[in-house]
N, C-alpha and C positions, 0 to 999 in steps of 0.2 A: 753353382759352378756345373758345367756339363760333366758328364762321367768321363773319366780317363779310359780311353780306348786302347792306346798304346802306351804302356808304361815301361820305363827303362831303369836298369841299374848302371849308373855312369861308371862304376868301377870296372865294368865288363866291356869287351868289344861287341860290335853288333852282332856277329855271329853266334855269340854265347848267350844272347838275350833269351828269356822266356818266349818271346814272339820275335824272332829275327826279322829285321828289315831286309833292305837291298841295296844294292850299289851299282846295279845295271838296269837298263830298260829292256823289258821282254814281256810280250803278252802273256807267257806262260809261268811267270813267277806267281805263285799262289797268293790269293788274298789272304791278309792276316786277320781281318774282321769284316763283317758285313753290317750295313746300317740301312735305315729306310729313309726316302725322301722326306725332307722337313726335320731330320734329326740333327741334333748338336752334340759335339763330342770334343774330347781334349786329345791332343797327340804330344807326347813327349819326343824331344828330338836330341841327339847328340850333336856336337859340333861336327863340321862337315869332314873333319879328317879322322873322326872316330877317336878322339882323345890322344892324338899323338903329340900335342903342343902343351908343354908346361908353363905355369905362371912363374917365370924365372927370367933372368937377363941374358940368358945364353941363346943365341940364334941358331945353334946347330941343329935343334929339332926341326926348324923350319928348312935348313938346308938338307936334312936327312928325310924329309917327310916321304913316306911310301904313297905316291900319287895313285897307283891302281886301286888302294883301298877307298878312295873318295868318290862321289859323295855318298855318305851313308844316310839313307832315307827310312823315315817311319812310313809303314804301309806294306803293301796296298791296302786299300779300303775299297770293298765292293759296295756299291750303292745298288740296292734291289730295285729291279725294274727299269733301270737305265739301259739303254741300247745304243748300238751305233747309229749314227744320224741325229741323236738327241744333243742337246746342250746340258752339261753338267754346271749347275749354278753353285758356287762356292763362296760363302761369306766368311771373312776373317773376323771373328767377334772380338778376339783379345789374343795378346802375345806377350810373352815375358821371359826373364831369366829366372833359373831356379834360385831360390834364396840363399842356398849354400854355394853358388857358383856365380856370384855377381862380379864377373869379370870376363873379358874377352881378349882377343889377340888379333893382331894384323903381322902381315909378313910379305916381304920381298923374296920371292923364290930366286934361288941361284940359277945361273945359266945353264949348268949342267944338269939341273932337276927342275924342268918346267918352264923357267924364265918368267918374264913378265912383259907388260906393254912396253916398258922402257928398258928392256933387257940390255940393249948394247950401251946404255948409260950407266945401269946399275946391275952388274953381273954378279955381285956376291949377295948372299942371304943376310937379311936384317929381321928384326922382329920389334914389335912394340906391345905392351900389355896395357890394357884399358880397365880402369876400375869403375864401376856404376854406383852412383848414389842417386837413387830415385830416378828422374828422367835424365840426368846428367852423367857426363862421363869425363875423365881426366886420365893423363898417362904419365907415369914417371919417365918415360922415353922420348915424350914430344912435350917438353915443358910449355907452361904459360898459355895453355889453351884449355877451354872448358866449353862443351856444347852439349845442347839437347840431342837425345837419340831419337831415331825413328825406326823402331824395331820392325823387321820384316822377314819373311822367308825369301832367302835367295833362290831357292828352288821349290817349286810346287808344279805338279804335272800330273798327266793321266797316261795309261799304258797306251803304246802304239799297237796297231794291228800287226799281223805277222808281215803283210805286204808293204806296210809302211816302214817296218824295220829293216826289211831288205834294202829298201830304197835308200834309207839313210846309210846303211853300211856301204852300198854301191857308190853313191855319189861322194860320200866322205873319204872312202879309199881312194877313189879316182884323183881327188884333189890332192891328197897326201902324197900320192905316188909322183906328182908334178916336181915336188922338192921334199924327198923323204928325209933329208938331213937338216932341215930348217928348225931353228930354235927361236921361239916357241914352235912346236911342230904345227903343221898346217890342219891337222884333225887327229883325234884319237881312235884308234882301231879297237875292236873287240879283244879283251884280254882275260883269259882264264885264271891267271894268277890273283889272288886276293879278291876273287869274286865272292860277294854275298847275294845269296838268292832266296831268302826267306828260309821255307822248310824243304826246299828241294834237296835230294840227295841221288848219289849213284849215277847212273847212266843219264838220266833226265838232268841232273844238274850239269854234268859234263856237256851236253847238247846245249843247254841254255846259257851256260858261261862262254861257249865258243860263238855263239850267235849275238849275245846281248851287247846293246850299245853302251859306251860308256856315258856318264852322266854329265859331261864337261859343258856342252853348248846348250843353248835354248833350241828347240825345234817346234814342229807343228803341234806337240802335245803340251807346250809350255816348257817345262823343265827348268834349266839353270838360267833365268831370265836376269836375275839380279836387280830387279826394279825396285829402287829404294822407297818410292811412294806406294808399294803394294803392302800397306800396312793395315792396323786396326781400323775396322770400317769399310775395308774395300770389299768388292764383290767382283768375282771372275767367272767369265762364262767360259767354260772348256768345251770344244767340239769332242765328241766321244767316238772312239774308234774300236772298242771292245765291250762286251757286255759287261756291266757293273761298273765301266770306266776305270776302276782301280786307281784310286787317287792315292798319291804319296807326296810327302813334304819333308824338307829338311833344310840345312845350311842356313840356319837363322843368323841375322846379323843385328846388332844393337843399333849400328849406324853405317852408313856407306855414302861415299861421294859417287856423284854420276860416272859410270864407266868402270867402277871397281879395279883401278887401273894396276894395283900391284899384283893382282891375280889371287893373293891370298890376304883378303880382297876388302872386305868392309871390316868392321869389328866382329870378328867370328865367335859365336857362343853357342853354349848348349842352353836348352830351354824348353818351353812348351807353347802350344799355339791351340786356340779354341776355334773351331770350324763348324759350319753349318752347311748342309748340302740340300739341293733340290734339284729338280729337272724341267727342262723345256722340251717336252716330246716333239721331235721332228725340227728342232731348232736350228740345226746345221743349215738346212735347206731353206727354211722360212726366213732367217736373218743373214743368210749367206756368210755365216762364220764357220768357215770350212779349214782354213789353212793355219790359222793360229787363234790362240785365245784373245778375248777382249776383256778389258777390266775397267772398272770404276774406281778410282782411288778413294780412301776413306777421308774424313774431314780433319783427322787428327795429324798434325805435323808442326815441326818447330817453325816459329815465324821470325825470320831474319829478313831485315828489310836494307840493309846497307852492305853492298858488296863491292869488291875490288875485282874487275873483270879483265882477263887476260886473252887476247886473240892469237889464233894460228891460222897459217895458210898452207897450201898444198905445195910447198917447197921443201925438199929433203934437206935436213940440217947437216948431213955429212958430205954430200956432193954438190949441193945447190941445184939438183935436178929440178926442173919445173914438172909438176903431175897435173893431171887433168881433173879437177874437181874431186880430189881425194880427200874425203873427209877423216880417213884413218891417219893420214899424215898430218893434216890440219890440226885434228884433237891431239895428237902427240906434241906438235909444236906448240900448242897452247899450254899443255901441262908442263913442258920444259921451260916456257917463258915464266910461268907462275912459280916453278921451283927456283929458277934463278933469282927471282925477286925475293921470295922467302928467305934464301941464302943470305941475303943483304942484311936480314933481320937476326941473323945469328943461328939460324938452323943449319944443320947439316943437309946435304941433298938428300940422304936417305930419309932424315926426319921430315922434311918437305915432302917427298914422295908419299910416304906413309900417311901424311896429314891430307893429302888431296884424296887418298883412297878411303879415308875413314870419316871425316867431317862432312857436314850436309853442303858439298860442293854442287853447284848447279852447272852441268855440262850442256852444251846446246850446239846443234848444227845451224848456225845463224845465217848462213848463205850457202845455197848449193846450185845456184844458176849463172853466177857471174864468172864467166870463163876468163882464164883457166882456173881460178883459185877457188876451192871452197873456203869457207870461213867457219872455225869452230871457236867457242868460247869456253872458258872455265872461270866461274864466278865463285869467289872465295868470300863468305860472310865475315866482315870485319870485326863483328862483336864477339866472336868466339875467342879472340885474343885478349890478354890482360893489358895490352898496350895498344896505341893507335898505330896502325900499321900503313897509314896512307902516305904517299911521298910528300915531303915537306921542302 
């Protein structure tokens, strides 16, 4: 087993750990540890909310979650000899739940606190707890389903340069100001309150907290990509923007449907991840990997072969307005069509919504050229259900 580089006490919030992690992106957050290229190590991770959610039947903790506290990340890890322009090669060797915390959660965020992909259809908070048994999971809140997990980090990334950070804040604030009252908001701005910045203190903490980017979206550095296939055996090639790369990881999921549509999100969990790092000197220019990471999925994943597939097109469900090749609307319509079907099987809309966000659902942009409609599909593996779900 690799040495544990980042060890946590799950009873304490991230800022009180022996080695505090962070919940903002900034190049000046100090590295917690350093490693050599070729080295393997283990990182322990809290759940993305920093322990705000309880294993119970009350959704009020989902409703009241303090969003500026997320995502709590383990790191940064400084990789010696790595420089801007290199590629940081990260192998996910293994990943799992803590033996004493073999459960996770999913939630629908309330409209007044974050919202979700289908917020206008599901404005109230809801929660489901999922218990782990080996590779499988079940939920007392979403009955009669059982499926194999595909454990993965929802968030893994490297530090931005100062110039990159400033550009993130500029472009995202510009977007946010086009509709500042929108729910969900168009972008998240830097926020000092609840910032966790490793060991920074005093004036330096205040400066970095005011400048640091929130961890909500994926960006050029990787970040919150929520790619369910980025699991055991995967290899990631990160463009490097600062000395040492400053790698961080967190937001572990036991399983997730493509899109992570409830926002809280897959089956969220605390756990550990074993990583190995290496470097390709000058790799950004050599392979033209400059704007976003590239990855190779691992060979380990659930094998489902029988699916019921729901389509959606770029026509708004509220006013019937035709949109031009809008995959966002098309995917929303596909999800809604799937939810309506699952309701005929006895599930509530909330149960169906959370199932689409947690089970190994395959989402696709199936067509993006046939004007005026994009076509998106949501494929539900039929064998996760205890009964036959096909139309008869």
